[in-house]
SELUM-735476 format. One record per residue (C-alpha): residue in one letter; x, y, z. Coordinates in steps of 0.05 Angstrom, whole numbers, padded with zeros to 5 digits, always signed. Last residue first. Example, Ala and Ser with C-alpha at 12.3 -4.5 7.8 and 13.67 -1.06 7.14 Angstrom:
SELUM-735476
S+00273-00021+00143A+00246-00090+00156
END
This chain:
SELUM-735476
E-00235-00360+00354D-00230-00289+00327A-00187-00272+00266V-00128-00230+00284V-00114-00154+00285T-00049-00126+00313D-00040-00058+00346G+00002-00009+00306A-00049+00047+00306K-00081+00049+00375I-00137+00016+00413E-00148+00047+00481E-00148-00008+00533Q-00201-00060+00552S-00237-00049+00487Y-00307-00067+00462E-00344-00078+00397I-00302-00031+00355R-00334-00025+00286A-00288-00050+00232A-00256-00024+00168A-00216-00064+00117S-00151-00059+00078K-00115-00100+00026H-00147-00066-00034G-00177-00098-00096T-00247-00090-00068F-00245-00055-00002R-00276-00086+00060R-00328-00054+00105N-00365-00073+00168V-00316-00119+00203I-00336-00128+00275A-00287-00109+00330A-00254-00138+00392G-00210-00113+00448I-00145-00116+00486A-00123-00188+00471A-00051-00203+00492G+00005-00220+00443D+00044-00155+00454R-00020-00118+00435T-00081-00153+00407I-00145-00133+00373R-00192-00191+00361V-00235-00199+00299R-00308-00216+00288Q-00331-00223+00216G-00395-00186+00198Y-00372-00168+00128Y-00317-00213+00104V-00242-00218+00110Q-00195-00259+00066A-00121-00263+00083S-00066-00235+00039G-00053-00174+00084T-00117-00149+00116E-00091-00082+00139F-00134-00046+00190L-00181+00013+00196L-00217+00029+00261M-00284+00055+00282D-00317+00069+00349A-00341+00137+00321S-00308+00179+00376Q-00250+00130+00379R-00229+00141+00307V-00172+00094+00296A-00122+00086+00239T-00072+00035+00214V-00088-00025+00257K-00037-00077+00238G-00043-00142+00199F-00088-00201+00187Q-00063-00253+00236T-00101-00319+00231G-00124-00341+00300P-00189-00372+00276P-00183-00396+00204A-00187-00342+00149S-00246-00349+00103V-00240-00369+00030I-00308-00390+00004K-00301-00405-00070A-00312-00480-00064L-00380-00467-00032A-00402-00431-00094N-00383-00488-00141R-00420-00537-00095I-00482-00492-00093R-00482-00483-00169R-00476-00559-00178A-00534-00570-00130R-00575-00518-00168K-00568-00558-00233P-00578-00625-00199K-00642-00607-00160A-00630-00587-00088T-00647-00632-00029K-00579-00643+00002E-00550-00579-00028A-00597-00536+00013E-00567-00560+00079V-00496-00543+00059L-00520-00478+00028L-00554-00454+00091E-00493-00472+00132R-00448-00432+00086G-00491-00369+00084A-00442-00322+00119P-00380-00356+00090S-00363-00296+00047G-00315-00307-00011I-00348-00264-00065Q-00381-00324-00098A-00401-00349-00028L-00444-00287-00019E-00476-00299-00087I-00495-00370-00067A-00521-00348+00000A-00565-00295-00034E-00591-00348-00082I-00608-00393-00023R-00645-00339+00016V-00683-00316-00046D-00705-00388-00060A-00728-00397+00012N-00773-00336+00011T-00783-00302+00079S-00718-00264+00067Q-00667-00263+00123L-00608-00284+00079L-00630-00224+00037D-00600-00177+00089L-00532-00210+00079L-00539-00200+00005I-00547-00125+00014P-00489-00120+00062E-00443-00158+00013A-00461-00124-00052I-00436-00053-00039D-00365-00066-00013A-00365-00132-00051H-00367-00101-00119F-00435-00094-00151R-00464-00147-00198A-00492-00188-00140A-00537-00129-00122L-00571-00133-00190Q-00583-00207-00185L-00613-00197-00116L-00654-00139-00143Y-00684-00184-00195Q-00700-00239-00145Q-00729-00187-00098E-00775-00163-00154E-00805-00233-00159V-00812-00238-00084D-00848-00171-00076A-00809-00108-00066K-00815-00055-00011E-00758-00080+00033I-00717-00095-00030L-00722-00024-00054D-00697+00002+00013R-00638-00047+00011I-00622-00023-00059E-00619+00048-00033H-00578+00030+00028P-00527-00005-00016G-00513+00060-00053I-00521+00076-00126I-00472+00129-00152A-00415+00090-00122R-00389+00099-00051P-00326+00100-00008A-00275+00114-00063L-00210+00073-00061Y-00226+00026-00119A-00261+00084-00154P-00196+00123-00158V-00199+00192-00123Y-00209+00242-00178R-00169+00297-00214Y-00105+00276-00181Y-00070+00229-00229I-00119+00244-00286E-00093+00314-00296L-00058+00293-00361T-00126+00274-00391L-00156+00341-00372T-00099+00377-00407N-00111+00334-00468I-00186+00350-00469A-00174+00426-00460T-00120+00431-00513S-00159+00392-00565Y-00223+00431-00550V-00188+00499-00556R-00152+00477-00619G-00216+00465-00656G-00280+00435-00628T-00312+00405-00690R-00248+00391-00728G-00218+00362-00666W-00277+00315-00660K-00276+00296-00734G-00217+00249-00737W-00142+00255-00742G-00134+00223-00811R-00084+00275-00835G-00088+00335-00788F-00132+00361-00734A-00135+00398-00668P-00063+00414-00653W-00047+00414-00578S-00030+00478-00541G+00030+00492-00496Y+00064+00543-00543A+00015+00569-00595H+00034+00641-00580K+00108+00630-00595R+00157+00620-00539K+00221+00660-00545G+00284+00620-00562K+00318+00670-00607P+00299+00630-00670T+00227+00635-00646K+00195+00579-00607P+00143+00526-00619R+00122+00479-00563E+00064+00439-00591Q+00038+00379-00551Y+00048+00319-00596E+00098+00282-00554M+00064+00298-00488V+00001+00260-00505T+00036+00199-00533N+00092+00188-00482R+00047+00200-00422L-00009+00156-00449A+00036+00096-00466R+00063+00092-00396N-00007+00106-00368W-00038+00047-00405E+00012-00003-00377Q+00004+00025-00306W-00071+00027-00311S-00079-00045-00332D-00026-00067-00282G-00068-00043-00223G-00122+00010-00226V-00194+00002-00248H-00210+00075-00235F-00148+00097-00274L-00169+00047-00328A-00236+00081-00341L-00214+00154-00337S-00153+00140-00380G-00194+00104-00433Y-00244+00162-00431Y-00191+00215-00446W-00150+00172-00493Y-00212+00156-00533Y-00230+00229-00539E-00159+00244-00560S-00171+00197-00617H-00166+00126-00643L-00234+00132-00676G-00209+00174-00734D-00232+00123-00786S-00163+00125-00818R-00134+00088-00759T-00062+00081-00782N-00045+00154-00795R-00048+00208-00742F-00080+00174-00682S-00053+00105-00697D+00016+00137-00705L+00008+00175-00639D-00009+00114-00598P-00052+00110-00536P-00062+00037-00517E-00102-00011-00562R-00095-00082-00534R-00101-00056-00463L-00167-00023-00480R-00196-00087-00508E-00171-00126-00447I-00205-00079-00399Q-00270-00084-00438H-00268-00160-00440T-00256-00164-00365A-00311-00113-00352F-00361-00155-00391R-00338-00222-00363D-00342-00201-00290N-00278-00184-00253M-00287-00109-00249R-00347-00112-00203F-00399-00058-00213G-00397+00006-00173L-00439+00049-00220T-00378+00093-00230T-00333+00034-00248R-00386+00007-00296A-00395+00076-00328Y-00320+00081-00341L-00321+00012-00374G-00378+00034-00420V-00344+00099-00438A-00280+00061-00454T-00318+00013-00500M-00348+00075-00531A-00279+00105-00543P-00255+00041-00576G-00308+00046-00631Y-00374+00015-00650R-00431+00033-00696R-00498-00002-00697K-00553+00013-00748I-00623-00002-00724L-00674-00019-00778T-00748-00005-00770R-00793-00060-00795G-00843-00057-00852Q-00800-00076-00911G-00825-00063-00982A-00780-00003-00993K-00725-00002-00941P-00742+00016-00870R-00721+00084-00844E-00663+00082-00796R-00666+00083-00721K-00602+00102-00686D-00588+00059-00626A-00525+00098-00610Y-00450+00088-00602W-00449+00014-00589V-00409-00014-00532R-00359-00071-00544G-00348-00119-00486D-00350-00185-00525P-00421-00200-00500E-00444-00133-00529T-00458-00073-00485A-00511-00022-00506R-00572-00055-00475D-00538-00068-00408F-00509+00002-00413H-00577+00034-00421R-00612-00008-00368I-00558+00006-00318L-00567+00080-00330N-00640+00071-00314L-00620+00057-00242R-00589+00126-00237T-00649+00163-00264E-00697+00121-00221L-00655+00139-00160P-00668+00213-00172V-00604+00255-00166D-00590+00289-00100V-00544+00349-00095G-00489+00340-00044A-00432+00365-00088A-00405+00295-00094Q-00475+00274-00117A-00474+00327-00171S-00406+00304-00195K-00428+00232-00201I-00491+00252-00238A-00452+00297-00285M-00401+00242-00299V-00458+00194-00317C-00486+00250-00361W-00419+00255-00397G-00421+00181-00411T-00494+00187-00435I-00471+00235-00489S-00423+00183-00516S-00472+00125-00506D-00526+00160-00548N-00596+00133-00536R-00649+00150-00588H-00719+00140-00562T-00733+00211-00588L-00769+00246-00530T-00743+00317-00526D-00681+00339-00487T-00638+00338-00550Y-00572+00306-00568D-00596+00240-00538W-00591+00211-00468G-00592+00140-00443G-00638+00099-00398E-00688+00067-00446P-00741+00118-00427Q-00696+00175-00452Q-00665+00220-00399A-00683+00294-00410R-00724+00300-00346A-00665+00276-00303L-00618+00322-00339H-00664+00382-00326N-00670+00365-00252V-00594+00363-00248A-00586+00430-00283R-00638+00463-00238E-00602+00437-00176L-00536+00462-00202P-00564+00531-00218K-00591+00533-00147R-00525+00515-00114L-00477+00557-00154I-00488+00624-00119D-00478+00588-00053D-00402+00583-00065R-00383+00517-00032T-00314+00526-00064L-00288+00458-00087T-00355+00422-00088Y-00389+00482-00121C-00336+00485-00175E-00343+00411-00187A-00419+00416-00193V-00418+00477-00238A-00367+00444-00285I-00403+00377-00286T-00470+00410-00301C-00438+00450-00357I-00411+00385-00387A-00480+00353-00384D-00517+00413-00413C-00467+00423-00470Y-00469+00350-00492L-00544+00351-00481Q-00554+00411-00527Y-00506+00397-00583G-00551+00421-00639S-00570+00478-00593G-00644+00492-00581D-00636+00508-00507S-00562+00509-00489F-00552+00516-00414S-00613+00477-00395G-00643+00485-00326T-00714+00498-00349A-00709+00571-00327S-00653+00580-00377Q-00578+00576-00364Q-00535+00619-00409A-00518+00671-00356L-00491+00616-00311I-00439+00597-00364Y-00417+00669-00377S-00409+00687-00303F-00375+00620-00295A-00322+00637-00347R-00311+00708-00321S-00298+00683-00251M-00254+00626-00278N-00210+00673-00317D-00205+00721-00258A-00186+00664-00210Y-00132+00638-00257P-00072+00643-00211G-00106+00603-00155D-00167+00611-00110Q-00237+00639-00110H-00256+00632-00183T-00227+00562-00180F-00161+00526-00192G-00153+00455-00165A-00116+00427-00227G-00180+00393-00250L-00217+00458-00238F-00174+00491-00291A-00185+00435-00341L-00259+00432-00322T-00264+00506-00340T-00244+00486-00411L-00301+00436-00416A-00349+00489-00391T-00326+00537-00445L-00333+00483-00497G-00403+00468-00474V-00422+00542-00476N-00389+00548-00544A-00429+00492-00576N-00474+00531-00622R-00483+00490-00685S-00473+00526-00752E-00399+00510-00754F-00412+00435-00756A-00339+00424-00777V-00283+00474-00788A-00265+00492-00716E-00206+00540-00709Q-00141+00509-00728S-00087+00561-00726C-00058+00608-00673R-00049+00678-00700E+00020+00709-00693N+00024+00777-00727P-00041+00804-00699P-00026+00778-00628C-00076+00724-00610Q-00143+00735-00576R-00178+00737-00644S-00152+00667-00653F-00208+00641-00608G-00260+00655-00662L-00292+00590-00684R-00285+00547-00621N-00298+00607-00577W-00279+00603-00504M-00327+00648-00466G-00312+00693-00407D-00338+00759-00435P-00265+00783-00446Q-00254+00723-00493Q-00209+00666-00470H-00147+00652-00512A-00092+00670-00462A-00124+00627-00408L-00124+00567-00453W-00050+00575-00470A-00031+00581-00396L-00074+00520-00380G-00037+00478-00432D+00031+00501-00407A+00014+00483-00335V-00013+00415-00357A+00050+00400-00397Q+00092+00422-00338E+00053+00374-00294T+00064+00317-00343K+00138+00333-00344R+00144+00334-00269T+00115+00265-00269G+00048+00229-00260G+00040+00155-00246F-00011+00144-00192D+00033+00149-00131D+00077+00207-00149I+00023+00252-00177A-00023+00232-00120R+00028+00253-00068R+00036+00322-00098K-00039+00330-00104Q-00050+00310-00032A-00008+00369-00009P-00038+00418-00059K-00112+00399-00055R-00134+00367-00120H-00132+00298-00088S-00195+00315-00048L-00239+00316-00110P-00275+00251-00094D-00297+00282-00028D-00340+00234+00012D-00353+00282+00070T-00408+00321+00034Q-00442+00258+00012A-00435+00222+00078R-00491+00172+00076A-00485+00125+00135F-00483+00052+00115P-00436+00021+00167A-00448+00075+00219T-00404+00134+00240F-00366+00132+00175T-00312+00186+00169I-00261+00133+00187L-00265+00101+00119L-00251+00160+00074L-00193+00189+00113S-00161+00121+00123V-00169+00101+00051T-00135+00165+00028I-00078+00160+00078H-00061+00089+00057Q-00068+00104-00017T-00023+00164-00011H+00032+00126+00027T+00029+00067-00020M+00000+00000+00000
END
């Protein structure tokens, strides 16, 4: 466990005063943007001095090309350049569509990603003007771009910007606009769970736009603004529909007119690596397990196509290996972590920094384009052509801020759907609905799934109890072992095989097994955090706290981290004050 990971988990876990307490304003996914934590995050998650210099140069270029009214203009940013040194590559595609409010919001995200706001940092004036412009565009409905051809792109990105700025500053002037924006997004969701370009009913679900809406929902929750549960649950419906068995995610379920003589509507599917990355990012944000077959396929697909400048410029003539792909691939694999992220990050740093422009005069003076990224060239795709050099510089700057922009999902305390919410649904559900919710719960990582499945062991329906015990065994918990042993005796062959396979996956530490040391204690909340080492812990497990070989207390495990050798426990009793460094062992 690295220093930053250790501190981050400690801070997140010990804020809990009860196993399932909601702590929206305490769960700060933006905490790594604070200066001290930012430095540690850069070191621990793969950043370098060079990536930070690239970010600084990108932000300086963006600041120099903002209009006095606060807007970043994809078609006219070069008007901010010196007359004899105009930066090139203004947008050349979809020029009639108004997307400047969305581009402005995207650019503010680059400043916010580095921890700079309208209240703090060297770009406070730029940010103040930017948010004055963004807020002035919002209508009474909550939309920032009524009637725009890119409406929901703009609305989602503006919502993220306002939410992140509010989380970082708690400036009350942002609260009401954020609430209006969230309500608008909820109303604009299509019945199938995705979003389209427009807020009207189209039954077209666009995975790219939906990815930005997922980010908006996550950001709004971090800001303490509630998003309807139905909206969040419907996201699962969209990505279930959009994800193929091999992990690919389609771009949109665009309905095409039937051919002459045919009465059915045709749906044309399009796929690309960026949509696979969007789908994986959504899974991490929803809190799904990363070892199921869909996530496994998606991770492998991204690993097979890491960021590569030649693919960007030449090899992929379809333009789908793009900066947009790098951005979402980085978001997804950063939240997955491990070897997948490390491999991707090595390629990412080399690729993104290599093609950042750093032109100088013969005398060594920086030219006005210094620090920006070119927007288009041979085979470079349409997104740069649509957003121009401002878009390209903003998206690449955001990508290089990945090391501290968010707390990784495997360290974060909650997903966008919490266990308490599914538990509430289960309490109100009939048996048939409970079966569905059980299967849904089992898709989440153990931190979320385990407490829900434990509750279902108390169901009045025997089938629900057995299925819950099977799913608990699948994640290593022995909580339903006795139930499964009895059920196997009378089960039909198919279920008996499932029960035996599940029982074989239970890996519980024998009594007396030493887990590791207590790493943090919060006496006021009767909570502690401890290292688990290589041993398996499970929710509800009783552990002893020892010092110099003698027992000084006991605790009940009430949280374990997926992919992380650490767990939290509620102190049951203590004969002496429990301190960091005490040893934790499995109870007899």
